[in-house]
PDB file of the backbone (N, CA, C, O) and the ligand in Angstrom, with CONECT records:
HET     ZN  A 101       1
ATOM      1  N   MET A   1      22.668 -80.705 -11.878  1.00  0.00           N
ATOM      2  CA  MET A   1      23.619 -79.572 -11.891  1.00  0.00           C
ATOM      3  C   MET A   1      24.476 -80.297 -13.200  1.00  0.00           C
ATOM      4  O   MET A   1      24.673 -79.658 -14.234  1.00  0.00           O
ATOM      5  N   GLU A   2      24.912 -81.570 -13.041  1.00  0.00           N
ATOM      6  CA  GLU A   2      25.540 -82.096 -14.146  1.00  0.00           C
ATOM      7  C   GLU A   2      24.855 -82.116 -15.460  1.00  0.00           C
ATOM      8  O   GLU A   2      25.521 -81.837 -16.458  1.00  0.00           O
ATOM      9  N   SER A   3      23.650 -82.402 -15.570  1.00  0.00           N
ATOM     10  CA  SER A   3      22.926 -82.110 -16.984  1.00  0.00           C
ATOM     11  C   SER A   3      22.869 -80.697 -17.469  1.00  0.00           C
ATOM     12  O   SER A   3      22.875 -80.475 -18.680  1.00  0.00           O
ATOM     13  N   LYS A   4      22.814 -79.736 -16.597  1.00  0.00           N
ATOM     14  CA  LYS A   4      23.007 -78.451 -16.803  1.00  0.00           C
ATOM     15  C   LYS A   4      24.133 -77.713 -17.754  1.00  0.00           C
ATOM     16  O   LYS A   4      24.095 -76.814 -18.594  1.00  0.00           O
ATOM     17  N   PHE A   5      25.263 -78.645 -17.128  1.00  0.00           N
ATOM     18  CA  PHE A   5      26.578 -78.288 -17.928  1.00  0.00           C
ATOM     19  C   PHE A   5      26.610 -78.817 -19.006  1.00  0.00           C
ATOM     20  O   PHE A   5      26.930 -78.049 -19.914  1.00  0.00           O
ATOM     21  N   THR A   6      26.352 -80.102 -19.366  1.00  0.00           N
ATOM     22  CA  THR A   6      26.548 -80.803 -20.487  1.00  0.00           C
ATOM     23  C   THR A   6      25.648 -79.866 -21.317  1.00  0.00           C
ATOM     24  O   THR A   6      26.234 -79.467 -22.324  1.00  0.00           O
ATOM     25  N   GLU A   7      24.498 -79.441 -21.193  1.00  0.00           N
ATOM     26  CA  GLU A   7      23.515 -78.764 -21.962  1.00  0.00           C
ATOM     27  C   GLU A   7      24.313 -77.355 -22.431  1.00  0.00           C
ATOM     28  O   GLU A   7      24.277 -76.960 -23.596  1.00  0.00           O
ATOM     29  N   VAL A   8      24.919 -76.770 -21.533  1.00  0.00           N
ATOM     30  CA  VAL A   8      25.607 -75.392 -21.840  1.00  0.00           C
ATOM     31  C   VAL A   8      26.631 -75.777 -22.800  1.00  0.00           C
ATOM     32  O   VAL A   8      26.759 -75.118 -23.833  1.00  0.00           O
ATOM     33  N   TYR A   9      27.554 -77.032 -22.495  1.00  0.00           N
ATOM     34  CA  TYR A   9      28.561 -77.087 -23.151  1.00  0.00           C
ATOM     35  C   TYR A   9      27.974 -77.459 -24.884  1.00  0.00           C
ATOM     36  O   TYR A   9      28.487 -77.082 -25.937  1.00  0.00           O
ATOM     37  N   GLN A  10      27.085 -78.081 -24.735  1.00  0.00           N
ATOM     38  CA  GLN A  10      26.377 -78.584 -26.352  1.00  0.00           C
ATOM     39  C   GLN A  10      26.032 -77.586 -26.833  1.00  0.00           C
ATOM     40  O   GLN A  10      25.955 -77.695 -28.056  1.00  0.00           O
ATOM     41  N   ASN A  11      25.675 -76.254 -26.323  1.00  0.00           N
ATOM     42  CA  ASN A  11      25.156 -75.136 -27.069  1.00  0.00           C
ATOM     43  C   ASN A  11      26.143 -74.206 -27.190  1.00  0.00           C
ATOM     44  O   ASN A  11      25.878 -73.124 -27.714  1.00  0.00           O
ATOM     45  N   ALA A  12      27.361 -74.477 -26.745  1.00  0.00           N
ATOM     46  CA  ALA A  12      28.484 -73.434 -26.804  1.00  0.00           C
ATOM     47  C   ALA A  12      28.754 -73.359 -28.534  1.00  0.00           C
ATOM     48  O   ALA A  12      29.219 -74.281 -29.204  1.00  0.00           O
ATOM     49  N   PRO A  13      28.360 -72.097 -29.015  1.00  0.00           N
ATOM     50  CA  PRO A  13      28.511 -71.813 -30.410  1.00  0.00           C
ATOM     51  C   PRO A  13      29.742 -71.912 -30.958  1.00  0.00           C
ATOM     52  O   PRO A  13      30.038 -73.013 -31.423  1.00  0.00           O
ATOM     53  N   ALA A  14      30.502 -71.069 -31.017  1.00  0.00           N
ATOM     54  CA  ALA A  14      31.940 -70.954 -31.572  1.00  0.00           C
ATOM     55  C   ALA A  14      33.071 -71.334 -30.711  1.00  0.00           C
ATOM     56  O   ALA A  14      33.023 -71.216 -29.487  1.00  0.00           O
ATOM     57  N   GLU A  15      34.106 -71.799 -31.361  1.00  0.00           N
ATOM     58  CA  GLU A  15      35.483 -71.986 -30.316  1.00  0.00           C
ATOM     59  C   GLU A  15      35.913 -70.672 -29.959  1.00  0.00           C
ATOM     60  O   GLU A  15      35.727 -69.609 -30.552  1.00  0.00           O
ATOM     61  N   GLY A  16      36.552 -70.929 -28.836  1.00  0.00           N
ATOM     62  CA  GLY A  16      37.062 -69.424 -28.376  1.00  0.00           C
ATOM     63  C   GLY A  16      35.785 -68.907 -27.475  1.00  0.00           C
ATOM     64  O   GLY A  16      35.966 -68.455 -26.344  1.00  0.00           O
ATOM     65  N   LYS A  17      34.883 -68.978 -27.885  1.00  0.00           N
ATOM     66  CA  LYS A  17      33.723 -68.458 -26.906  1.00  0.00           C
ATOM     67  C   LYS A  17      33.499 -69.265 -25.618  1.00  0.00           C
ATOM     68  O   LYS A  17      33.052 -68.791 -24.574  1.00  0.00           O
ATOM     69  N   GLU A  18      33.822 -70.393 -25.795  1.00  0.00           N
ATOM     70  CA  GLU A  18      33.842 -71.183 -24.386  1.00  0.00           C
ATOM     71  C   GLU A  18      34.729 -70.716 -23.293  1.00  0.00           C
ATOM     72  O   GLU A  18      34.373 -70.634 -22.118  1.00  0.00           O
ATOM     73  N   THR A  19      36.006 -70.389 -23.788  1.00  0.00           N
ATOM     74  CA  THR A  19      36.967 -69.917 -22.715  1.00  0.00           C
ATOM     75  C   THR A  19      36.338 -68.382 -22.364  1.00  0.00           C
ATOM     76  O   THR A  19      36.275 -67.946 -21.214  1.00  0.00           O
ATOM     77  N   GLU A  20      36.040 -67.899 -23.151  1.00  0.00           N
ATOM     78  CA  GLU A  20      35.358 -66.490 -22.573  1.00  0.00           C
ATOM     79  C   GLU A  20      34.254 -66.611 -21.722  1.00  0.00           C
ATOM     80  O   GLU A  20      34.091 -65.864 -20.757  1.00  0.00           O
ATOM     81  N   CYS A  21      33.421 -67.592 -22.055  1.00  0.00           N
ATOM     82  CA  CYS A  21      32.155 -67.930 -20.913  1.00  0.00           C
ATOM     83  C   CYS A  21      32.690 -68.429 -19.795  1.00  0.00           C
ATOM     84  O   CYS A  21      32.102 -68.189 -18.741  1.00  0.00           O
ATOM     85  N   GLU A  22      33.918 -69.228 -19.774  1.00  0.00           N
ATOM     86  CA  GLU A  22      34.332 -69.639 -18.454  1.00  0.00           C
ATOM     87  C   GLU A  22      34.918 -68.352 -17.554  1.00  0.00           C
ATOM     88  O   GLU A  22      34.625 -68.154 -16.375  1.00  0.00           O
ATOM     89  N   LYS A  23      35.707 -67.616 -18.272  1.00  0.00           N
ATOM     90  CA  LYS A  23      36.183 -66.588 -17.863  1.00  0.00           C
ATOM     91  C   LYS A  23      35.260 -65.510 -16.941  1.00  0.00           C
ATOM     92  O   LYS A  23      35.526 -65.037 -15.836  1.00  0.00           O
ATOM     93  N   VAL A  24      34.032 -65.287 -17.834  1.00  0.00           N
ATOM     94  CA  VAL A  24      32.815 -64.624 -17.277  1.00  0.00           C
ATOM     95  C   VAL A  24      32.025 -65.191 -16.151  1.00  0.00           C
ATOM     96  O   VAL A  24      31.374 -64.522 -15.348  1.00  0.00           O
ATOM     97  N   SER A  25      32.155 -66.614 -16.168  1.00  0.00           N
ATOM     98  CA  SER A  25      31.471 -67.478 -15.204  1.00  0.00           C
ATOM     99  C   SER A  25      32.269 -67.108 -14.082  1.00  0.00           C
ATOM    100  O   SER A  25      31.632 -66.859 -13.059  1.00  0.00           O
ATOM    101  N   LEU A  26      33.645 -67.001 -14.021  1.00  0.00           N
ATOM    102  CA  LEU A  26      34.278 -66.838 -12.948  1.00  0.00           C
ATOM    103  C   LEU A  26      34.243 -65.301 -12.388  1.00  0.00           C
ATOM    104  O   LEU A  26      34.580 -65.010 -11.240  1.00  0.00           O
ATOM    105  N   LEU A  27      33.831 -64.453 -13.267  1.00  0.00           N
ATOM    106  CA  LEU A  27      33.797 -63.049 -12.809  1.00  0.00           C
ATOM    107  C   LEU A  27      32.368 -62.899 -12.283  1.00  0.00           C
ATOM    108  O   LEU A  27      32.058 -61.939 -11.578  1.00  0.00           O
ATOM    109  N   LEU A  28      31.635 -63.707 -12.578  1.00  0.00           N
ATOM    110  CA  LEU A  28      30.235 -63.550 -12.199  1.00  0.00           C
ATOM    111  C   LEU A  28      30.131 -63.111 -10.630  1.00  0.00           C
ATOM    112  O   LEU A  28      29.552 -62.114 -10.199  1.00  0.00           O
ATOM    113  N   ASP A  29      30.844 -64.113  -9.874  1.00  0.00           N
ATOM    114  CA  ASP A  29      30.750 -63.918  -8.340  1.00  0.00           C
ATOM    115  C   ASP A  29      31.312 -62.501  -7.990  1.00  0.00           C
ATOM    116  O   ASP A  29      30.708 -61.871  -7.122  1.00  0.00           O
ATOM    117  N   LEU A  30      32.310 -61.990  -8.526  1.00  0.00           N
ATOM    118  CA  LEU A  30      32.864 -60.881  -8.501  1.00  0.00           C
ATOM    119  C   LEU A  30      31.877 -59.639  -8.545  1.00  0.00           C
ATOM    120  O   LEU A  30      31.724 -58.716  -7.745  1.00  0.00           O
ATOM    121  N   MET A  31      31.197 -59.961  -9.871  1.00  0.00           N
ATOM    122  CA  MET A  31      30.462 -58.960 -10.272  1.00  0.00           C
ATOM    123  C   MET A  31      29.055 -58.610  -9.230  1.00  0.00           C
ATOM    124  O   MET A  31      28.569 -57.523  -8.917  1.00  0.00           O
ATOM    125  N   ILE A  32      28.730 -59.746  -8.932  1.00  0.00           N
ATOM    126  CA  ILE A  32      27.380 -59.952  -7.813  1.00  0.00           C
ATOM    127  C   ILE A  32      27.843 -59.256  -6.330  1.00  0.00           C
ATOM    128  O   ILE A  32      27.159 -58.517  -5.623  1.00  0.00           O
ATOM    129  N   ASP A  33      28.984 -59.651  -6.135  1.00  0.00           N
ATOM    130  CA  ASP A  33      29.583 -58.946  -5.093  1.00  0.00           C
ATOM    131  C   ASP A  33      30.000 -57.685  -4.974  1.00  0.00           C
ATOM    132  O   ASP A  33      30.316 -57.163  -3.905  1.00  0.00           O
ATOM    133  N   GLY A  34      30.019 -57.092  -6.180  1.00  0.00           N
ATOM    134  CA  GLY A  34      30.533 -55.939  -6.536  1.00  0.00           C
ATOM    135  C   GLY A  34      32.104 -55.606  -6.305  1.00  0.00           C
ATOM    136  O   GLY A  34      32.557 -54.501  -6.005  1.00  0.00           O
ATOM    137  N   GLU A  35      32.810 -56.759  -6.505  1.00  0.00           N
ATOM    138  CA  GLU A  35      34.297 -56.814  -6.225  1.00  0.00           C
ATOM    139  C   GLU A  35      34.974 -56.776  -7.089  1.00  0.00           C
ATOM    140  O   GLU A  35      36.171 -56.645  -6.831  1.00  0.00           O
ATOM    141  N   ALA A  36      34.518 -56.877  -8.635  1.00  0.00           N
ATOM    142  CA  ALA A  36      35.008 -56.838  -9.827  1.00  0.00           C
ATOM    143  C   ALA A  36      35.668 -55.453 -10.245  1.00  0.00           C
ATOM    144  O   ALA A  36      35.032 -54.409 -10.103  1.00  0.00           O
ATOM    145  N   SER A  37      37.065 -55.467 -10.807  1.00  0.00           N
ATOM    146  CA  SER A  37      37.630 -54.251 -10.972  1.00  0.00           C
ATOM    147  C   SER A  37      37.047 -53.793 -12.144  1.00  0.00           C
ATOM    148  O   SER A  37      36.428 -54.596 -12.842  1.00  0.00           O
ATOM    149  N   SER A  38      37.171 -52.358 -12.547  1.00  0.00           N
ATOM    150  CA  SER A  38      36.492 -51.561 -13.532  1.00  0.00           C
ATOM    151  C   SER A  38      36.795 -52.450 -15.034  1.00  0.00           C
ATOM    152  O   SER A  38      35.907 -52.503 -15.885  1.00  0.00           O
ATOM    153  N   GLU A  39      37.972 -53.046 -15.221  1.00  0.00           N
ATOM    154  CA  GLU A  39      38.574 -53.755 -16.380  1.00  0.00           C
ATOM    155  C   GLU A  39      37.439 -54.847 -16.522  1.00  0.00           C
ATOM    156  O   GLU A  39      36.669 -55.006 -17.469  1.00  0.00           O
ATOM    157  N   ASP A  40      37.546 -55.680 -15.141  1.00  0.00           N
ATOM    158  CA  ASP A  40      36.596 -56.859 -15.230  1.00  0.00           C
ATOM    159  C   ASP A  40      35.208 -56.515 -15.547  1.00  0.00           C
ATOM    160  O   ASP A  40      34.647 -57.217 -16.389  1.00  0.00           O
ATOM    161  N   GLN A  41      34.578 -55.571 -15.023  1.00  0.00           N
ATOM    162  CA  GLN A  41      33.388 -55.107 -15.403  1.00  0.00           C
ATOM    163  C   GLN A  41      32.976 -54.670 -16.698  1.00  0.00           C
ATOM    164  O   GLN A  41      31.797 -54.759 -17.039  1.00  0.00           O
ATOM    165  N   GLN A  42      34.079 -54.088 -17.628  1.00  0.00           N
ATOM    166  CA  GLN A  42      34.062 -53.958 -18.872  1.00  0.00           C
ATOM    167  C   GLN A  42      33.973 -54.992 -19.765  1.00  0.00           C
ATOM    168  O   GLN A  42      33.323 -54.945 -20.810  1.00  0.00           O
ATOM    169  N   TYR A  43      34.776 -56.163 -19.277  1.00  0.00           N
ATOM    170  CA  TYR A  43      34.720 -57.294 -20.011  1.00  0.00           C
ATOM    171  C   TYR A  43      33.397 -58.016 -19.720  1.00  0.00           C
ATOM    172  O   TYR A  43      32.828 -58.639 -20.616  1.00  0.00           O
ATOM    173  N   PHE A  44      32.983 -57.953 -18.679  1.00  0.00           N
ATOM    174  CA  PHE A  44      31.814 -58.730 -18.496  1.00  0.00           C
ATOM    175  C   PHE A  44      30.694 -58.315 -19.037  1.00  0.00           C
ATOM    176  O   PHE A  44      29.837 -59.064 -19.505  1.00  0.00           O
ATOM    177  N   ASN A  45      30.632 -56.850 -18.993  1.00  0.00           N
ATOM    178  CA  ASN A  45      29.312 -56.373 -19.553  1.00  0.00           C
ATOM    179  C   ASN A  45      29.288 -56.489 -21.257  1.00  0.00           C
ATOM    180  O   ASN A  45      28.278 -56.719 -21.922  1.00  0.00           O
ATOM    181  N   SER A  46      30.663 -56.270 -21.787  1.00  0.00           N
ATOM    182  CA  SER A  46      30.659 -56.320 -23.078  1.00  0.00           C
ATOM    183  C   SER A  46      30.305 -57.727 -23.664  1.00  0.00           C
ATOM    184  O   SER A  46      29.853 -57.886 -24.798  1.00  0.00           O
ATOM    185  N   HIS A  47      30.563 -58.746 -22.758  1.00  0.00           N
ATOM    186  CA  HIS A  47      30.359 -60.240 -22.845  1.00  0.00           C
ATOM    187  C   HIS A  47      29.032 -60.454 -22.926  1.00  0.00           C
ATOM    188  O   HIS A  47      28.564 -60.981 -23.935  1.00  0.00           O
ATOM    189  N   ILE A  48      28.140 -60.028 -21.741  1.00  0.00           N
ATOM    190  CA  ILE A  48      26.910 -60.574 -21.818  1.00  0.00           C
ATOM    191  C   ILE A  48      25.918 -59.814 -22.580  1.00  0.00           C
ATOM    192  O   ILE A  48      24.708 -60.039 -22.570  1.00  0.00           O
ATOM    193  N   GLU A  49      26.666 -58.670 -23.405  1.00  0.00           N
ATOM    194  CA  GLU A  49      25.853 -58.055 -24.442  1.00  0.00           C
ATOM    195  C   GLU A  49      25.607 -59.032 -25.644  1.00  0.00           C
ATOM    196  O   GLU A  49      24.608 -58.817 -26.330  1.00  0.00           O
ATOM    197  N   ASP A  50      26.393 -60.047 -25.951  1.00  0.00           N
ATOM    198  CA  ASP A  50      26.296 -60.865 -26.899  1.00  0.00           C
ATOM    199  C   ASP A  50      26.083 -62.333 -26.570  1.00  0.00           C
ATOM    200  O   ASP A  50      25.817 -63.184 -27.418  1.00  0.00           O
ATOM    201  N   CYS A  51      26.222 -62.558 -25.275  1.00  0.00           N
ATOM    202  CA  CYS A  51      26.287 -64.016 -24.926  1.00  0.00           C
ATOM    203  C   CYS A  51      25.039 -64.169 -24.146  1.00  0.00           C
ATOM    204  O   CYS A  51      25.138 -63.790 -22.979  1.00  0.00           O
ATOM    205  N   VAL A  52      23.884 -64.635 -24.510  1.00  0.00           N
ATOM    206  CA  VAL A  52      22.513 -65.008 -23.889  1.00  0.00           C
ATOM    207  C   VAL A  52      22.985 -65.978 -22.796  1.00  0.00           C
ATOM    208  O   VAL A  52      22.341 -65.763 -21.768  1.00  0.00           O
ATOM    209  N   THR A  53      23.682 -66.751 -22.682  1.00  0.00           N
ATOM    210  CA  THR A  53      24.026 -67.907 -21.779  1.00  0.00           C
ATOM    211  C   THR A  53      24.352 -67.296 -20.459  1.00  0.00           C
ATOM    212  O   THR A  53      23.825 -67.546 -19.375  1.00  0.00           O
ATOM    213  N   CYS A  54      25.482 -66.301 -20.777  1.00  0.00           N
ATOM    214  CA  CYS A  54      26.146 -65.651 -19.748  1.00  0.00           C
ATOM    215  C   CYS A  54      25.152 -64.599 -19.035  1.00  0.00           C
ATOM    216  O   CYS A  54      25.058 -64.395 -17.824  1.00  0.00           O
ATOM    217  N   PHE A  55      24.458 -64.003 -20.041  1.00  0.00           N
ATOM    218  CA  PHE A  55      23.487 -62.968 -19.382  1.00  0.00           C
ATOM    219  C   PHE A  55      22.252 -63.564 -18.566  1.00  0.00           C
ATOM    220  O   PHE A  55      21.808 -63.006 -17.563  1.00  0.00           O
ATOM    221  N   GLU A  56      21.819 -64.567 -19.009  1.00  0.00           N
ATOM    222  CA  GLU A  56      20.978 -65.327 -18.353  1.00  0.00           C
ATOM    223  C   GLU A  56      21.384 -65.567 -16.809  1.00  0.00           C
ATOM    224  O   GLU A  56      20.756 -65.166 -15.829  1.00  0.00           O
ATOM    225  N   SER A  57      22.753 -66.422 -16.820  1.00  0.00           N
ATOM    226  CA  SER A  57      23.111 -66.649 -15.514  1.00  0.00           C
ATOM    227  C   SER A  57      23.493 -65.448 -14.612  1.00  0.00           C
ATOM    228  O   SER A  57      23.529 -65.571 -13.388  1.00  0.00           O
ATOM    229  N   HIS A  58      23.776 -64.287 -15.242  1.00  0.00           N
ATOM    230  CA  HIS A  58      23.879 -63.010 -14.495  1.00  0.00           C
ATOM    231  C   HIS A  58      22.482 -62.810 -13.685  1.00  0.00           C
ATOM    232  O   HIS A  58      22.246 -62.833 -12.477  1.00  0.00           O
ATOM    233  N   GLN A  59      21.612 -62.598 -14.867  1.00  0.00           N
ATOM    234  CA  GLN A  59      20.449 -62.284 -14.283  1.00  0.00           C
ATOM    235  C   GLN A  59      19.788 -63.375 -12.755  1.00  0.00           C
ATOM    236  O   GLN A  59      19.296 -63.016 -11.686  1.00  0.00           O
ATOM    237  N   LYS A  60      20.047 -64.605 -13.256  1.00  0.00           N
ATOM    238  CA  LYS A  60      19.721 -65.571 -12.073  1.00  0.00           C
ATOM    239  C   LYS A  60      20.406 -65.264 -10.806  1.00  0.00           C
ATOM    240  O   LYS A  60      19.810 -65.382  -9.735  1.00  0.00           O
ATOM    241  N   GLN A  61      21.599 -64.887 -10.876  1.00  0.00           N
ATOM    242  CA  GLN A  61      22.482 -64.700  -9.803  1.00  0.00           C
ATOM    243  C   GLN A  61      22.187 -63.346  -9.174  1.00  0.00           C
ATOM    244  O   GLN A  61      22.295 -63.114  -7.970  1.00  0.00           O
ATOM    245  N   LYS A  62      21.823 -62.519 -10.055  1.00  0.00           N
ATOM    246  CA  LYS A  62      21.420 -61.337  -9.257  1.00  0.00           C
ATOM    247  C   LYS A  62      20.201 -61.278  -8.517  1.00  0.00           C
ATOM    248  O   LYS A  62      19.978 -60.597  -7.516  1.00  0.00           O
ATOM    249  N   LEU A  63      19.324 -62.178  -9.200  1.00  0.00           N
ATOM    250  CA  LEU A  63      17.967 -62.622  -8.464  1.00  0.00           C
ATOM    251  C   LEU A  63      18.141 -63.195  -7.141  1.00  0.00           C
ATOM    252  O   LEU A  63      17.637 -62.709  -6.128  1.00  0.00           O
ATOM    253  N   LEU A  64      19.002 -64.437  -7.174  1.00  0.00           N
ATOM    254  CA  LEU A  64      19.321 -65.046  -6.082  1.00  0.00           C
ATOM    255  C   LEU A  64      19.790 -64.118  -4.916  1.00  0.00           C
ATOM    256  O   LEU A  64      19.322 -64.070  -3.779  1.00  0.00           O
ATOM    257  N   LYS A  65      20.954 -63.294  -5.519  1.00  0.00           N
ATOM    258  CA  LYS A  65      21.383 -62.535  -4.505  1.00  0.00           C
ATOM    259  C   LYS A  65      20.568 -61.672  -3.744  1.00  0.00           C
ATOM    260  O   LYS A  65      20.608 -61.536  -2.521  1.00  0.00           O
ATOM    261  N   GLY A  66      19.811 -61.088  -4.558  1.00  0.00           N
ATOM    262  CA  GLY A  66      18.557 -60.050  -4.211  1.00  0.00           C
ATOM    263  C   GLY A  66      17.796 -60.902  -3.234  1.00  0.00           C
ATOM    264  O   GLY A  66      17.744 -60.404  -2.110  1.00  0.00           O
ATOM    265  N   LEU A  67      17.215 -62.015  -3.370  1.00  0.00           N
ATOM    266  CA  LEU A  67      16.256 -62.552  -2.596  1.00  0.00           C
ATOM    267  C   LEU A  67      17.125 -63.042  -1.133  1.00  0.00           C
ATOM    268  O   LEU A  67      16.532 -63.259  -0.076  1.00  0.00           O
ATOM    269  N   VAL A  68      18.526 -63.158  -1.287  1.00  0.00           N
ATOM    270  CA  VAL A  68      19.223 -63.680  -0.163  1.00  0.00           C
ATOM    271  C   VAL A  68      19.259 -62.502   0.710  1.00  0.00           C
ATOM    272  O   VAL A  68      18.846 -62.530   1.869  1.00  0.00           O
ATOM    273  N   SER A  69      19.827 -61.316   0.060  1.00  0.00           N
ATOM    274  CA  SER A  69      19.849 -60.048   0.822  1.00  0.00           C
ATOM    275  C   SER A  69      18.563 -59.428   1.403  1.00  0.00           C
ATOM    276  O   SER A  69      18.448 -58.946   2.530  1.00  0.00           O
ATOM    277  N   GLY A  70      17.741 -59.507   0.577  1.00  0.00           N
ATOM    278  CA  GLY A  70      16.199 -59.195   1.001  1.00  0.00           C
ATOM    279  C   GLY A  70      15.919 -60.005   2.016  1.00  0.00           C
ATOM    280  O   GLY A  70      15.433 -59.436   2.993  1.00  0.00           O
ATOM    281  N   HIS A  71      16.076 -61.194   2.098  1.00  0.00           N
ATOM    282  CA  HIS A  71      15.652 -62.170   3.104  1.00  0.00           C
ATOM    283  C   HIS A  71      16.431 -61.811   4.337  1.00  0.00           C
ATOM    284  O   HIS A  71      15.831 -61.905   5.407  1.00  0.00           O
ATOM    285  N   LEU A  72      17.663 -61.419   4.341  1.00  0.00           N
ATOM    286  CA  LEU A  72      18.616 -61.185   5.652  1.00  0.00           C
ATOM    287  C   LEU A  72      17.834 -59.957   6.196  1.00  0.00           C
ATOM    288  O   LEU A  72      17.399 -59.888   7.345  1.00  0.00           O
ATOM    289  N   LYS A  73      17.711 -59.045   5.293  1.00  0.00           N
ATOM    290  CA  LYS A  73      17.225 -57.696   5.967  1.00  0.00           C
ATOM    291  C   LYS A  73      15.981 -57.774   6.771  1.00  0.00           C
ATOM    292  O   LYS A  73      15.772 -57.062   7.753  1.00  0.00           O
ATOM    293  N   ARG A  74      15.093 -58.750   6.272  1.00  0.00           N
ATOM    294  CA  ARG A  74      14.007 -59.005   6.836  1.00  0.00           C
ATOM    295  C   ARG A  74      14.028 -59.863   8.163  1.00  0.00           C
ATOM    296  O   ARG A  74      13.014 -59.962   8.853  1.00  0.00           O
ATOM    297  N   VAL A  75      15.174 -60.456   8.484  1.00  0.00           N
ATOM    298  CA  VAL A  75      15.306 -61.257   9.464  1.00  0.00           C
ATOM    299  C   VAL A  75      15.324 -60.469  10.965  1.00  0.00           C
ATOM    300  O   VAL A  75      16.341 -60.374  11.652  1.00  0.00           O
ATOM    301  N   ILE A  76      14.370 -60.075  11.235  1.00  0.00           N
ATOM    302  CA  ILE A  76      14.013 -59.137  12.422  1.00  0.00           C
ATOM    303  C   ILE A  76      13.000 -60.112  13.214  1.00  0.00           C
ATOM    304  O   ILE A  76      12.135 -60.779  12.645  1.00  0.00           O
ATOM    305  N   VAL A  77      13.223 -60.101  14.579  1.00  0.00           N
ATOM    306  CA  VAL A  77      12.108 -60.882  15.269  1.00  0.00           C
ATOM    307  C   VAL A  77      11.037 -59.908  15.178  1.00  0.00           C
ATOM    308  O   VAL A  77      11.254 -58.742  15.509  1.00  0.00           O
ATOM    309  N   PRO A  78       9.658 -60.361  14.671  1.00  0.00           N
ATOM    310  CA  PRO A  78       8.711 -59.801  14.823  1.00  0.00           C
ATOM    311  C   PRO A  78       7.972 -59.259  16.176  1.00  0.00           C
ATOM    312  O   PRO A  78       7.937 -60.134  17.042  1.00  0.00           O
ATOM    313  N   GLU A  79       7.455 -58.193  16.506  1.00  0.00           N
ATOM    314  CA  GLU A  79       7.270 -57.787  17.669  1.00  0.00           C
ATOM    315  C   GLU A  79       6.036 -58.574  18.491  1.00  0.00           C
ATOM    316  O   GLU A  79       5.851 -58.495  19.705  1.00  0.00           O
ATOM    317  N   SER A  80       5.317 -59.274  17.634  1.00  0.00           N
ATOM    318  CA  SER A  80       4.175 -60.190  18.259  1.00  0.00           C
ATOM    319  C   SER A  80       4.988 -61.418  19.061  1.00  0.00           C
ATOM    320  O   SER A  80       4.709 -61.723  20.220  1.00  0.00           O
ATOM    321  N   LEU A  81       5.995 -62.051  18.304  1.00  0.00           N
ATOM    322  CA  LEU A  81       6.740 -63.093  18.783  1.00  0.00           C
ATOM    323  C   LEU A  81       7.639 -62.687  19.963  1.00  0.00           C
ATOM    324  O   LEU A  81       7.790 -63.459  20.910  1.00  0.00           O
ATOM    325  N   ALA A  82       8.249 -61.460  19.917  1.00  0.00           N
ATOM    326  CA  ALA A  82       8.999 -60.900  21.277  1.00  0.00           C
ATOM    327  C   ALA A  82       7.918 -60.794  22.511  1.00  0.00           C
ATOM    328  O   ALA A  82       8.171 -60.812  23.716  1.00  0.00           O
ATOM    329  N   HIS A  83       6.838 -60.695  21.962  1.00  0.00           N
ATOM    330  CA  HIS A  83       5.921 -60.347  23.297  1.00  0.00           C
ATOM    331  C   HIS A  83       5.544 -61.924  23.832  1.00  0.00           C
ATOM    332  O   HIS A  83       5.586 -62.274  25.011  1.00  0.00           O
ATOM    333  N   LEU A  84       5.257 -62.578  22.958  1.00  0.00           N
ATOM    334  CA  LEU A  84       5.191 -63.989  23.105  1.00  0.00           C
ATOM    335  C   LEU A  84       6.140 -64.710  23.954  1.00  0.00           C
ATOM    336  O   LEU A  84       5.825 -65.489  24.854  1.00  0.00           O
ATOM    337  N   ILE A  85       7.378 -64.378  23.584  1.00  0.00           N
ATOM    338  CA  ILE A  85       8.512 -64.812  24.327  1.00  0.00           C
ATOM    339  C   ILE A  85       8.434 -64.319  25.666  1.00  0.00           C
ATOM    340  O   ILE A  85       8.332 -65.095  26.616  1.00  0.00           O
ATOM    341  N   LYS A  86       8.478 -62.957  25.816  1.00  0.00           N
ATOM    342  CA  LYS A  86       8.230 -62.474  27.356  1.00  0.00           C
ATOM    343  C   LYS A  86       7.019 -63.110  28.046  1.00  0.00           C
ATOM    344  O   LYS A  86       7.110 -63.550  29.192  1.00  0.00           O
ATOM    345  N   ALA A  87       6.099 -63.144  27.470  1.00  0.00           N
ATOM    346  CA  ALA A  87       4.826 -63.791  28.179  1.00  0.00           C
ATOM    347  C   ALA A  87       5.147 -65.124  28.637  1.00  0.00           C
ATOM    348  O   ALA A  87       4.789 -65.457  29.767  1.00  0.00           O
ATOM    349  N   LYS A  88       5.829 -65.988  27.835  1.00  0.00           N
ATOM    350  CA  LYS A  88       6.366 -67.367  28.089  1.00  0.00           C
ATOM    351  C   LYS A  88       7.260 -67.340  29.289  1.00  0.00           C
ATOM    352  O   LYS A  88       7.093 -68.200  30.154  1.00  0.00           O
ATOM    353  N   ILE A  89       8.378 -66.255  29.450  1.00  0.00           N
ATOM    354  CA  ILE A  89       9.287 -66.221  30.203  1.00  0.00           C
ATOM    355  C   ILE A  89       8.544 -65.684  31.678  1.00  0.00           C
ATOM    356  O   ILE A  89       8.907 -66.052  32.796  1.00  0.00           O
ATOM    357  N   GLN A  90       7.494 -64.792  31.413  1.00  0.00           N
ATOM    358  CA  GLN A  90       6.791 -64.439  32.831  1.00  0.00           C
ATOM    359  C   GLN A  90       6.141 -65.509  33.278  1.00  0.00           C
ATOM    360  O   GLN A  90       6.171 -65.686  34.495  1.00  0.00           O
ATOM    361  N   GLU A  91       5.474 -66.382  32.520  1.00  0.00           N
ATOM    362  CA  GLU A  91       4.491 -67.392  32.959  1.00  0.00           C
ATOM    363  C   GLU A  91       5.364 -68.678  33.867  1.00  0.00           C
ATOM    364  O   GLU A  91       4.902 -69.352  34.787  1.00  0.00           O
ATOM    365  N   THR A  92       6.973 -68.760  33.177  1.00  0.00           N
ATOM    366  CA  THR A  92       7.590 -69.674  33.822  1.00  0.00           C
ATOM    367  C   THR A  92       8.164 -69.189  35.249  1.00  0.00           C
ATOM    368  O   THR A  92       8.450 -70.013  36.118  1.00  0.00           O
ATOM    369  N   VAL A  93       8.318 -67.764  35.440  1.00  0.00           N
ATOM    370  CA  VAL A  93       8.620 -67.216  36.579  1.00  0.00           C
ATOM    371  C   VAL A  93       7.882 -67.302  37.758  1.00  0.00           C
ATOM    372  O   VAL A  93       8.277 -66.735  38.776  1.00  0.00           O
TER     373      VAL A  93
HETATM  374 ZN    ZN A 101      29.217 -66.327 -22.485  1.00  0.00          ZN2+
END
């Protein structure tokens, strides 16, 4: 994580862009959670149009979030497992 930060810092192109990226990275969580205001969304979207670094981290976050929520949706006990548990319970009774 630490090396990643150094890398990003070294690649920071122009002055002023850095603070924009900082702001955008703070907005990222809100954007991913769908909690950003429309003003924030506008700022965010216009920034990632020209900033590859932020665009990429947004893509990664979206992907991660998608994986997590996708995983959560699938956390349902499979029927076979339910049967297995029932069988085990019956065995012990
Ligand atoms: Zn940026």
